C-alpha positions in Angstrom: 16.8 50.1 12.0 17.7 50.4 8.3 20.5 47.9 8.8 18.1 45.5 10.3 15.6 45.9 7.4 18.4 45.3 4.9 19.6 42.2 6.7 16.0 40.8 6.8 15.6 41.5 3.1 18.9 39.6 2.4 17.7 36.6 4.5 14.3 36.5 2.7 16.1 36.6 -0.7 18.4 33.8 0.3 15.5 31.7 1.5 13.6 32.2 -1.7 16.6 31.2 -3.8 17.0 28.0 -1.7 13.3 27.1 -2.1 13.6 27.6 -5.9 16.7 25.4 -6.0 14.9 22.5 -4.3 14.3 19.6 -6.8 10.7 19.1 -7.8 9.7 15.5 -8.0 7.7 14.9 -11.1 4.7 12.7 -11.0 5.5 9.1 -12.0 3.6 6.2 -13.6 3.0 3.3 -11.2 1.8 -0.3 -11.0 0.0 -1.9 -8.0 -0.7 -5.6 -7.9 -4.0 -6.0 -6.0 -4.2 -9.8 -6.1 -2.7 -12.9 -7.9 -4.7 -16.0 -8.4 -3.5 -19.5 -9.5 -5.4 -22.0 -11.6 -3.0 -24.9 -11.1 -5.0 -27.5 -13.2 -4.9 -25.2 -16.3 -1.4 -23.7 -15.5 -2.9 -20.2 -15.5 -2.0 -17.1 -13.5 -4.5 -14.2 -13.0 -3.0 -10.8 -12.0 -5.2 -8.0 -10.9 -3.2 -4.7 -11.5 -3.8 -1.0 -11.3 -1.6 0.5 -14.1 -1.6 4.3 -13.8 0.0 7.1 -15.8 1.8 10.1 -14.3 -1.5 11.8 -13.7 -2.9 8.9 -11.7 -5.3 7.8 -14.4 -5.6 4.2 -15.7 -3.7 3.7 -18.9 -6.2 3.5 -21.8 -4.8 0.3 -23.4 -2.4 -2.5 -22.7 -1.1 -5.3 -24.9 0.9 -8.5 -24.2 4.0 -6.9 -25.6 3.8 -4.2 -22.9 4.2 -6.6 -20.0 6.5 -9.1 -18.5 5.6 -11.5 -15.7 8.3 -12.4 -13.1 8.8 -15.0 -10.4 11.3 -14.0 -7.7 12.6 -11.3 -10.0 13.2 -13.6 -13.0 11.1 -13.8 -16.2 8.4 -16.5 -16.5 7.8 -18.0 -20.0 4.1 -17.6 -20.7 1.6 -17.9 -23.5 -2.1 -17.3 -24.2 -1.9 -13.9 -22.6 -5.4 -12.3 -22.2 -5.7 -8.7 -20.9 -9.0 -7.1 -20.0 -10.3 -4.4 -17.7 -12.4 -5.5 -14.8 -15.4 -3.9 -16.5 -14.7 -5.9 -19.7 -14.3 -9.1 -17.7 -17.5 -8.3 -15.8 -15.5 -8.7 -12.6 -18.0 -7.6 -9.8 -17.0 -5.0 -7.1 -18.4 -4.4 -3.7 -18.3 -0.7 -2.6 -19.4 1.2 0.5 -19.6 4.9 0.2 -19.2 6.9 3.5 -20.3 10.5 3.4 -19.9 13.3 6.0 -23.3 14.8 6.7 -22.2 17.0 9.7 -23.1 20.7 10.0 -19.8 21.8 8.6 -20.7 20.0 5.3 -24.3 21.4 5.2 -23.3 25.0 5.3 -23.0 26.7 1.9 -19.8 28.5 1.1 -19.8 32.0 -0.3 -21.1 32.0 -3.9 -22.0 28.3 -3.8 -25.6 27.2 -4.6 -25.1 24.0 -2.7 -23.3 22.9 0.4 -20.5 20.4 0.5 -22.8 17.5 1.4 -25.0 18.2 -1.6 -22.0 18.0 -3.9 -20.9 14.8 -2.2 -24.3 13.3 -2.7 -24.2 14.1 -6.4 -20.7 12.6 -6.6 -21.9 9.4 -4.9 -24.8 9.2 -7.3 -22.5 9.7 -10.3 -20.3 6.9 -8.9 -23.2 4.5 -8.4 -24.3 5.2 -12.0 -21.0 3.6 -13.2 -21.9 0.3 -11.5 -23.6 -2.5 -13.3 -24.3 -6.3 -13.3 -23.4 -8.1 -10.1 -21.6 -5.1 -8.6 -22.9 -4.3 -5.1 -23.1 -1.0 -3.3 -24.0 0.4 0.1 -24.2 4.0 1.3 -23.6 5.2 4.8 -23.6 8.7 6.3 -22.3 10.0 9.6 -22.8 13.3 11.5 -22.3 14.8 15.0 -24.6 12.5 17.0 -24.8 9.6 14.6 -21.5 7.8 13.6 -23.3 5.3 11.3 -26.6 5.6 9.4 -27.3 3.3 6.5 -28.9 5.1 3.6 -28.8 2.1 1.3 -27.7 -1.4 2.3 -25.8 -3.8 0.0 -27.7 -4.5 -3.2 -27.4 -4.3 -7.0 -30.4 -2.0 -7.6 -28.4 1.0 -8.7 -31.3 3.3 -9.7 -32.8 2.8 -6.2 -29.4 3.4 -4.6 -28.9 6.6 -6.6 -32.4 7.9 -5.6 -31.8 7.0 -2.0 -28.6 9.1 -1.9 -30.0 12.1 -3.7 -33.2 12.1 -1.6 -31.4 11.8 1.8 -31.5 14.8 4.0 -30.4 15.3 7.6 -33.4 15.8 9.9 -33.9 19.5 10.7 -33.9 18.8 14.5 -30.3 17.4 14.1 -29.2 20.5 12.3 -30.5 22.8 15.1 -30.5 20.8 18.3 -31.3 22.1 21.7 -28.4 21.8 24.0 -28.4 22.9 27.7 -24.8 21.9 28.3 -22.0 24.4 29.0 -20.2 26.1 26.2 -17.2 23.7 26.1 -19.4 20.6 26.2 -21.7 22.1 23.5 -18.7 22.9 21.2 -17.4 19.3 21.7 -20.9 17.8 20.9 -20.9 19.8 17.6 -17.9 17.9 16.4 -18.4 14.6 14.5 -16.6 11.4 15.5 -14.7 10.5 12.3 -12.7 7.7 13.9 -15.9 6.1 15.2 -17.6 6.4 11.8 -14.7 4.6 10.1 -14.8 1.8 12.7 -18.6 1.4 12.4 -18.5 1.4 8.6 -15.7 -1.2 8.4 -17.6 -3.4 10.9 -20.7 -3.0 8.8 -18.7 -4.1 5.7 -17.2 -7.1 7.5 -20.5 -8.2 9.0 -22.2 -8.1 5.6 -19.4 -10.1 4.1 -20.0 -12.8 6.7 -23.8 -12.9 6.3 -24.3 -12.1 2.5 -23.2 -15.0 0.3 -23.4 -13.0 -2.9 -21.3 -10.2 -1.4 -18.8 -12.8 -0.1 -18.1 -13.9 -3.7 -16.8 -10.5 -4.7 -13.0 -10.3 -4.4 -12.6 -6.6 -5.2 -13.8 -4.6 -2.2 -13.6 -0.8 -1.7 -14.5 1.9 0.8 -14.9 5.3 -0.7 -14.9 8.2 1.8 -15.7 11.9 1.3 -15.0 14.0 4.5 -13.0 16.6 6.3 -11.9 14.0 8.8 -12.6 16.2 11.8 -13.0 14.4 15.1 -13.8 15.0 18.7 -10.3 13.9 19.5 -8.7 17.3 18.9 -5.1 16.1 19.2 -4.2 14.7 15.8 -1.0 13.2 17.2 -3.1 11.0 19.4 -5.8 10.2 16.8 -3.4 9.4 13.9 -1.7 6.2 15.3 -5.0 4.9 16.7 -6.8 5.4 13.4 -4.1 3.7 11.3 -3.8 0.7 13.7 -7.6 0.2 13.8 -7.9 0.4 10.0 -4.9 -1.9 9.4 -6.4 -4.5 11.7 -9.9 -4.4 10.2 -9.1 -4.4 6.5 -6.4 -7.0 6.4 -8.7 -10.1 6.6 -11.1 -9.0 3.9 -8.8 -7.1 1.6 -10.8 -3.8 1.6 -9.1 -0.8 -0.1 -9.9 2.8 0.8 -10.2 5.6 -1.7 -10.5 8.9 0.3 -11.6 12.4 -0.9 -10.5 15.2 1.4 -12.2 18.5 1.4 -12.6 21.0 4.3 -14.2 24.5 3.9 -12.3 25.8 6.9 -9.8 23.6 8.9 -7.6 21.3 6.8 -5.4 19.9 9.6 -7.2 16.6 9.8 -7.0 15.8 6.1 -3.7 14.0 6.4 -5.5 11.3 8.3 -7.3 10.3 5.1 -4.0 9.9 3.2 -2.7 7.7 6.1 -5.6 5.3 6.0 -5.7 5.2 2.2 -2.0 4.3 2.1 -2.4 1.6 4.8 -5.1 -0.1 2.7 -3.3 0.2 -0.6 -5.8 2.7 -1.9 -5.5 6.3 -2.9 -6.2 9.8 -1.6 -7.5 12.8 -3.5 -7.3 16.4 -2.1 -9.9 18.9 -3.2 -8.6 22.5 -2.7 -10.9 25.3 -1.6 -9.8 27.5 -4.5 -10.9 24.8 -7.0 -14.5 25.0 -5.7 -17.0 22.3 -4.8 -18.1 21.8 -8.4 -15.2 19.4 -9.1 -16.3 16.9 -6.4 -18.6 14.8 -8.6 -15.8 14.5 -11.2 -13.5 13.2 -8.4 -16.0 10.5 -7.6 -16.2 9.6 -11.3 -12.4 9.4 -11.5 -12.3 6.9 -8.7 -15.1 4.8 -10.3 -13.0 4.8 -13.6 -9.9 3.6 -11.8 -11.8 0.8 -10.1 -13.6 -0.3 -13.3 -10.4 -0.1 -15.3 -8.2 -2.2 -13.2 -6.5 -4.7 -15.5 -7.0 -8.5 -15.2 -4.1 -10.2 -16.9 -4.4 -14.0 -17.5 -1.5 -16.0 -18.8 -0.6 -19.7 -19.1 2.9 -20.6 -17.9 5.0 -22.8 -20.3 7.6 -23.7 -17.8 7.7 -23.1 -14.0 10.9 -21.7 -12.6 12.7 -23.9 -10.1 14.0 -21.2 -7.7 10.9 -21.0 -5.5 10.9 -21.9 -1.8 9.5 -25.5 -1.4 6.6 -25.8 1.0 7.2 -28.7 3.5 4.9 -31.6 2.9 3.4 -30.3 -0.3 4.2 -30.3 -4.0 4.3 -26.5 -4.0 6.7 -23.7 -3.8 6.3 -20.1 -2.7 7.1 -17.3 -5.2 7.1 -13.5 -5.3 5.1 -12.8 -8.5 6.0 -9.6 -10.2 4.6 -7.5 -13.1 6.8 -5.2 -15.2 5.0 -2.8 -17.5 6.6 -0.7 -20.3 4.6 2.6 -20.5 3.9 4.5 -23.7 6.6 7.0 -22.8 9.2 4.3 -22.5 9.4 4.2 -18.8 9.3 0.8 -17.0 7.4 0.3 -13.8 6.9 -2.8 -11.7 5.1 -4.2 -8.7 5.4 -7.5 -6.7 2.8 -9.6 -4.9 4.4 -11.8 -2.2 3.9 -15.5 -1.3 2.1 -17.0 -4.2 2.0 -20.8 -4.2 2.7 -22.6 -7.5 3.1 -26.3 -8.2 6.7 -27.7 -8.0 8.1 -28.0 -11.6 8.4 -31.5 -12.9 11.8 -33.1 -13.3 13.6 -32.5 -16.6 16.5 -34.3 -18.2 19.0 -32.0 -16.8 17.9 -32.9 -13.3 18.1 -36.6 -14.2 21.7 -36.1 -15.3 22.4 -34.4 -12.0 20.9 -37.4 -10.1 23.1 -39.8 -12.2 26.1 -37.7 -11.4 25.3 -37.9 -7.7 25.0 -41.6 -7.9 28.4 -42.0 -9.6 29.9 -39.8 -6.9 28.3 -41.8 -4.1 31.5 -42.2 -2.1 32.1 -38.5 -2.1 28.5 -37.8 -1.2 28.8 -40.2 1.9 31.9 -38.3 3.0 30.1 -35.0 2.6 27.1 -36.3 4.4 29.2 -37.4 7.4 30.8 -34.0 7.6 27.4 -32.4 7.4 26.1 -34.6 10.3 29.0 -33.5 12.4 28.4 -29.9 11.6 24.7 -30.2 12.4 25.4 -31.9 15.7 27.8 -29.1 16.7 25.3 -26.5 15.5 22.5 -28.0 17.5 24.7 -28.2 20.6 25.6 -24.5 20.1 22.0 -23.5 19.6 21.0 -25.5 22.7 23.7 -23.8 24.8 22.6 -20.3 23.5 19.0 -21.1 24.2 19.8 -22.4 27.7 21.7 -19.2 28.6 18.6 -17.1 27.7 16.2 -19.5 29.3 18.2 -19.3 32.6 18.1 -15.5 32.6 16.3 -14.2 35.7 16.7 -10.4 35.4 14.0 -7.8 34.5 11.7 -8.9 31.6 9.0 -7.4 29.4 7.1 -10.6 29.0 7.8 -14.3 28.4 7.4 -17.0 25.7 6.4 -20.4 27.0 7.1 -23.2 24.6 4.2 -25.7 24.6 5.2 -28.1 21.8 8.2 -28.7 19.5 11.9 -29.3 20.1 12.1 -26.8 22.9 8.8 -27.9 24.7 8.9 -27.0 28.3 11.3 -24.1 27.9 10.4 -20.5 28.8 12.2 -17.5 27.3 12.2 -13.9 28.6 11.4 -11.0 26.3 14.3 -8.6 27.0 15.1 -6.7 23.8 13.0 -4.4 21.6 13.1 -7.0 18.9 13.3 -10.8 19.4 13.9 -13.0 16.4 13.0 -16.6 16.1 14.5 -19.1 13.5 16.7 -22.1 12.8 19.8 -20.0 12.0 22.5 -19.1 14.5 22.2 -15.4 15.4 18.5 -15.4 16.1 17.5 -14.5 19.7 15.7 -17.9 19.9 17.1 -20.7 17.8 14.9 -23.7 17.0 16.8 -26.5 15.2 13.8 -27.9 13.2 13.3 -28.4 9.5 9.9 -26.8 9.7 11.3 -23.5 10.9 12.9 -21.1 8.4 16.3 -19.5 8.9 14.7 -16.3 9.9 11.1 -17.3 10.6 9.4 -14.6 12.8 10.1 -11.5 14.9 8.5 -10.0 17.9 8.7 -6.2 18.2 8.0 -4.3 21.5 7.0 -0.7 21.3 5.6 1.0 24.3 4.1 -2.2 25.7 2.6 -3.1 22.3 3.8 -6.5 21.2 3.7 -7.1 17.4 4.6 -10.5 15.9 5.5 -10.6 12.2 6.2 -13.3 9.6 9.6 -12.8 8.1 8.6 -14.3 4.8 8.9 -17.8 6.2 8.1 -20.9 4.2 5.5 -22.4 6.5 4.1 -19.1 7.8 3.1 -17.9 11.3 -0.2 -18.7 12.9 -1.7 -16.8 15.9 -4.5 -18.6 17.6 -4.9 -20.8 14.5 -5.0 -17.9 12.0 -2.2 -17.3 9.5 -0.9 -13.7 9.8 1.6 -11.4 8.2 1.8 -9.2 11.3 -0.5 -8.7 14.2 -0.4 -7.3 17.8 -0.5 -9.9 20.5 -2.4 -10.0 23.8 -1.7 -12.0 26.9 -2.3 -15.7 26.4 -2.1 -15.7 22.6 -0.7 -18.9 21.0 1.8 -18.6 18.2 2.6 -21.5 15.8 6.0 -21.6 14.2 6.6 -24.8 12.2 5.9 -27.6 14.7 6.7 -25.3 17.6 3.8 -23.8 19.6 4.5 -20.9 21.9 2.2 -19.1 24.3 2.8 -15.3 25.0 2.6 -14.0 28.6 2.9 -10.4 29.6 4.3 -11.5 33.0 
């Protein structure tokens, strides 16, 4: 027995040393590009950026010498650089605050004068107090039997909004309901429906954006959530993917970012769901530990308000456009990946990129005219090269057609089909066989479309447990599903996908 105890002690010591030896990753400064706007007539770029220090707080000041604007990774020559916070620029925000008013948040903890919900209300009121001007706010609560109750609908009367939040109380009948169900059913009914609450509040946000013209003019939109994320779906492994997928689909169109505050007085297993949906939206998650007490919750709300109001808006005039963008067919524009590099006060450099920004094509310069003259003088050589190119393209088209024909003739087991309605391959039908099907003009794709409107690697279709996701592979002309341009989206039977001049209909069978 003594030998066993000695062995156990040695193992514990070894484990402790291994844990101490693990590297601890220090917090890092970071930059997030929320949006990039182009004012083509005036040659201006407007970059909306969160620039945060290692503690996650907005940097207090920023100058033109601290930043560098990039296009496809290369510096852009700019002038007239103007840097302001969103608050200084009076850039309005639209915010929905979602609060958990369930029984678990009403109960006071030991030694606490107020329950969690009371502290959340005070935090929300403090957040609202930071809003001004044309900002708009709405407040929604949820509890066991009610996944969506509007306490204050979208408006800019911030004193009224603050009073509405502080004066809101859950009806006494809802705190002590009569329930004649069995014990299992009763216990289930006492759990809130967090997933349903998030869906309802995002629907509420999107519906108001469609019907409220003033709200629709705001480009910076946020959902601030304070909850323990408990749900009637007790299996987190089932709830997690459904919640992430639902949030991703609902926020993509209207650019809503989620800032989540996680606090649970008892069971913290669901809190990771908040981090998931915050990350999906490009927002942020803050964890409030039990040991820190409820008193810090209002300050967390204030920190989020500070971050939102201190987002930097960087406006700069370009002197010369780079000529390495991807030209857009039929338009005098090119696609660029616009980046922002920031030198922090501690000397560290952090950067972020915003994809697919369209800028005007640069005008011809003398160097290009000389190149054209050189091409004219080398006309005979150019004709020879052109002939060789034509031969190559004819052979390539023949090879692509042969590859396409082999796949189209396949009659084995399939997981769906793509029927080509228009374009060079109109009338063809292709089986979905692999986990990933790629579409493009370059050899090596699963489906090759020899068409100038189709990028080399244009789109991909991924199959995962009978879920079919089509994604744009950073193509020049984009991918449309049922007429709407997408980055990636899950398809359903009968959806129509536009790739260049080719139109494809997706069929499950």
